[in-house]
C-alpha positions in Angstrom: -62.7 200.7 85.3 -66.8 199.6 83.8 -66.6 197.3 80.8 -69.3 197.1 79.1 -70.4 194.1 76.5 -68.8 194.8 72.8 -71.5 195.3 71.0 -71.5 196.9 67.2 -71.8 200.7 67.2 -69.7 201.7 70.0 -67.1 204.4 71.4 -64.8 203.5 73.6 -61.6 204.6 74.3 -58.6 203.4 72.8 -55.2 203.1 71.8 -55.4 203.0 67.1 -52.7 201.2 66.7 -52.0 202.8 62.7 -51.7 200.5 60.1 -48.9 203.0 59.1 -46.1 202.8 62.8 -47.4 198.9 62.6 -45.2 198.2 59.6 -42.3 201.0 60.1 -42.3 198.2 63.5 -44.4 200.1 66.8 -46.1 197.8 68.9 -48.0 200.5 71.0 -50.0 203.3 69.9 -49.3 206.5 69.8 -52.7 207.8 70.7 -55.4 206.9 72.5 -58.4 208.2 70.8 -62.0 207.1 69.9 -62.5 204.2 68.0 -65.6 202.8 67.1 -66.9 199.1 67.3 -67.5 197.9 63.9 -67.6 194.0 65.0 -67.5 191.3 68.0 -68.0 187.8 67.1 -67.8 185.7 69.9 -65.2 182.9 69.2 -65.4 178.5 69.6 -63.0 179.6 73.2 -65.8 181.8 74.1 -63.6 185.0 73.1 -64.9 187.7 71.5 -63.0 189.5 68.9 -63.0 192.3 68.2 -62.6 195.0 65.0 -62.5 199.0 66.0 -61.7 201.9 63.6 -60.2 204.8 64.4 -61.5 208.8 64.5 -59.8 211.4 64.4 -59.8 215.1 63.4 -57.1 214.7 60.5 -58.9 214.7 57.1 -58.9 211.3 54.9 -55.4 211.4 52.3 -55.7 210.8 49.6 -56.5 206.8 48.9 -58.2 206.9 52.9 -61.9 205.8 53.1 -63.0 207.9 55.3 -66.7 209.0 57.0 -67.2 212.7 58.9 -69.1 213.1 61.9 -72.1 214.8 62.2 -71.7 217.9 64.4 -75.0 216.6 65.8 -73.5 213.2 65.8 -70.3 214.3 68.4 -71.7 216.1 70.8 -74.6 212.9 71.6 -71.1 211.2 72.1 -69.6 213.4 74.8 -66.6 214.7 72.3 -65.1 218.0 71.0 -66.9 220.1 68.2 -64.1 220.4 66.4 -64.4 217.9 62.6 -63.4 214.7 63.0 -64.4 210.9 61.0 -64.0 207.5 61.7 -61.4 206.7 59.0 -62.7 202.9 57.5 -59.6 201.8 55.2 -57.7 200.7 57.8 -59.2 198.8 61.7 -57.3 197.5 64.8 -58.8 193.8 65.7 -58.2 192.4 69.0 -59.9 189.8 71.3 -61.7 191.7 73.6 -61.1 193.0 76.9 -57.4 193.6 76.1 -54.5 196.3 76.8 -55.3 199.2 74.8 -58.1 200.0 76.6 -58.2 203.3 77.9 -60.5 205.6 80.7 -62.8 208.2 78.8 -61.8 211.7 80.3 -64.0 212.3 82.9 -66.3 210.0 83.4 -66.7 208.8 86.3 -67.8 205.5 86.6 -63.9 204.7 84.9 -66.4 203.5 81.8 -64.1 202.6 78.6 -67.3 204.3 76.4 -68.7 207.4 75.0 -72.2 205.6 74.2 -73.4 204.2 70.7 -73.9 205.6 66.9 -77.4 206.6 66.1 -78.6 203.4 64.3 -78.4 205.2 60.5 -75.1 207.2 61.0 -73.4 203.5 62.3 -75.4 202.0 59.2 -74.2 203.5 56.7 -70.3 202.7 58.0 -71.0 200.0 58.1 -71.6 198.9 54.8 -68.8 201.4 53.4 -66.1 199.6 55.4 -68.8 196.0 54.3 -67.7 197.2 50.7 -64.3 198.7 50.9 -63.6 195.2 52.7 -62.3 193.1 50.6 -59.6 195.3 48.1 -58.3 196.3 52.1 -55.0 195.0 53.7 -55.6 197.7 56.7 -56.4 195.7 59.9 -53.5 195.8 62.8 -53.6 192.2 64.4 -53.1 193.1 68.4 -52.3 191.3 71.3 -51.2 191.8 74.8 
């Protein structure tokens, strides 16, 4: 598996565990999906902690915060043409690389990454995530 350096803005394939699934007692994500790394921090022990937000085709529920991904960004990442959103009202946190990374289908190099979000889109995503963060308790900490 080709493991890139975890950097903010990188979109990876990940077995995301939704907050509602976590609250119902699940420990594993049901579906592998693109997720954007919103933060990656090196800890004192040398491990990198990563926060990812999920990409979904489902329009956001009432009360959920999300940012629609422009079709040009989806093409740039090699994603399908259906409408998609990055959900910013919840996230998964894990130690990189973690067991829930998945290979991108069709990637000849076995990569887990689709590529980077364009800077303008990522900056808007991060701005909205940070503005929302103090009022959201939607983080799911994943373990091995």
